[in-house]
C-alpha positions, 0 to 999 in steps of 0.5 A: 484450517487453511487461513490463506486469503487468496480472494480478498474481498474489497469495498471500494469507496470512490470520492468524486465530487460534483463541481456545481460551479464548473457546469456540474462536472465531476472532479475526475473528468474536470481535472483530467485525472484517471479512471478509478476502475481502470486503475483498480483493474491494472492494480488487481492484474499486477498483484495477481501476476506478481503473486503467481496467481495466488492473490485475486482481489474481488471488488464485492461492493462499491460506492461513488461519493459526491464529497471530499472527506472532512479532515480529522480536525474538522476542516472541510474543503468546498469545491471552490477552496479545493480547486483553489488548492490544486490549481493555484496552491492556495488554501491547501490544508496542510501542517496542522498535524490533523490534516488526514481524513477523519477515518472514523467518520468514513468507517461509520458513515459507510457502514464499513465495520458492519460489513466486516462484522458480517464477514462480507469484506476483508479490505477497504479501498478509498480512491480520491484526489490529491490533498484528500488526506489518505494514508497509503495503508493503515488498519482499523479494528482490534488487533490492527497494527502499523502498515504505513499509518496508525491503527484507527481505534474507536470503531465497532469492527470486531476484527482488523481490516486493511485500508488502502488510500489511493489517488486517481491523480497518479498511476496504478504504480503508486497503488503498488507502491502503497501495497509495498509499504503495507508489505513492509509494515506487515512483515515487520509485525509478523516476521521481523524487520528493521529499518532506520535512518541509515538503512537496513541493519543486518541480522540473521536471516533465520530470525529476520528474513525480510530484513535480509530480503530487502537489503538494498545492497545485496538483496532485492531492495525495497519500495524506494530503492532498487538493488542497483539504484544510486538514490531513492526513487531511481528505478531506471539505473543501468548500473550493474550490481551483484545481488542474491535477489534471484536466489530468493526464488529458491527460498528456503533452499538457497543455493548461495548464488549471486547474479549481476542485475540492473534495471533491465530485470524489471523493464527499467520502470517504477511499476516494473520494479514493484512487480519484480520485488513482489514476484521475488517474495518467498512463496513456498509451502511449509514453515521455517524453524521459527514457525513463519510461513515460507509463503509471505503472501499469507501475511500480506492478505491476512489482517489477523492470525489465530495461531502463535507467531514470532513478533518483533516490534520496531518503532513506528516510522513517519507515515507516508501520506498519499502523494500530493498533486504533481500537475495543475489540472487544466479545465476542459 
């Protein structure tokens, strides 16, 4: 059977509280933040384009919620305390070790596992504001694994589900950023990938191909570093570098060629880098000599597999929380 999920089905939860003390405005227009539907449309289009039309997300259910989710330690923002946080940087809930959202409560309150168990959805997307406490990417259910956050246990899901935590204060490029980290975590679990505090460790690409693909010196780089960037989050460097990234389009039949590239290869922007990176992921037919798919998108969109695979586990890194506020919202 073909287990390639080309049309992942998504339930979309948008947390957009009504601010009673601000003339009953909703948070998004009050803070002049972005339209969640415009963001999701840009994201879906970018993934479709970057995957050569193979991945076509379908939002099959959605709900807009008049609430800020309660935290794992029970902390619950009021409208006023939340606005005091984002407008004045006072009273922000941070540093307790439990300042992430209570995922079990969300999964239970909105019947997520029931939809999973009925075979209705493949992913949950949550869209909220800064300080809401979402992981960029994580999973729930049996057989889940680290993507960029811990697996949520104690649910009634009968199979794993991907959960994406998005932020409408930021652009769609940060949604691609989140998917990039999910890709890294997935490939770590399904194919083999090693990264430590000093960067990537070299390995035989036949046993650790993703590690070689993501090398920040000769490969395609990673989510934080382009092939030619002098530092993290620098996506507009004109420095020329010799890279084999273009040869990954020929995977698994490498030609051995290297080319000079700089940021012009991805239009010198953050979203462009992510799309360039995704578009160079191997996407050929067949499997390698260890039984790994030559089309890595199969792994990224599938939360579980019912056939033997080679798994190389590495220590779980520190989770990356959905980015905090970057600009003070101005009331209308």
